[in-house]
N, C-alpha and C positions, 0 to 999 in steps of 0.2 A: 406227798411223794416228791422228794427233791432229787435233782440231778446230781448225785454224789459221784466223785471220782476217786479212783484207787490206783495205787502203784503196783507194778509187777512185784511178785513175791512178798506183798504185804499180807500179814496175818489178820484174818477176819473171822466173823461168826455168821453161820447161816442157820435158818430154822428150817428143818426137814420135816414136813408134815404129810408126806405122800404115803406113809405106811400106817399101820394101826397105832403105833406109838410115836407121837411126835418127839423130836429130839433136837437138841442144839449141837451143831458140829463146828469144831474149829477147822478152818480151811485157809488155803493160800490162793491168792490171785495168781493164775498162771497163764492168762491170756486175755485179750479184749478184741472185740470186733466193733469197728466204727460203724455207726448207722445213722440215718436220718430220722427225725421224729422227736418225740418228747425226751428221750434219753440219748446221750452222745455215744454211749457204748453199752454193749453187752459183755459181761465179764465171765471168763471161764475160771471156775473154782475147782480146787482139788482138796479133798478131805485130808486132815491130818489125824483126826481121831477115829475116822471111819473111812473105809474105801469108797469114795464117791468122787465122780467127776462130772460136773454139769455146768450148764451156762445159767447165769442169773442176771436180772435187771438190777440196777443200782439200789432201788428201794428194798430188795430182798437180801442185802448184804449189810452187815453191821460191823463197825470198827471196834466195838466194845460190848461186853455183856450188860452193861448199864444202858447203852443205846438200844439193845434189843429188848431189855425189860421195859423201857419206856414205851416202845412200840407195841408190845404185847398188851400192856396195861391199858392202853388206849382202846383196845378191842374188848376188854372185860367189862361186863355191866354189873 
């Protein structure tokens, strides 16, 4: 889990698995909160493909679908 950084209005992807059907959502970085600890920021994301507004840690945000795929495949046995 690396300490990735994102820019305001950057298009990203998030994996939403809080419902019965996990899904990939295209989102935009709309804010950030500076914090102390392992990660420099917590990012506010707003969904483009679905109505969602949430805060995510850097390791929960992906710059591309390929990056998301690599991360998911690391969990598959």
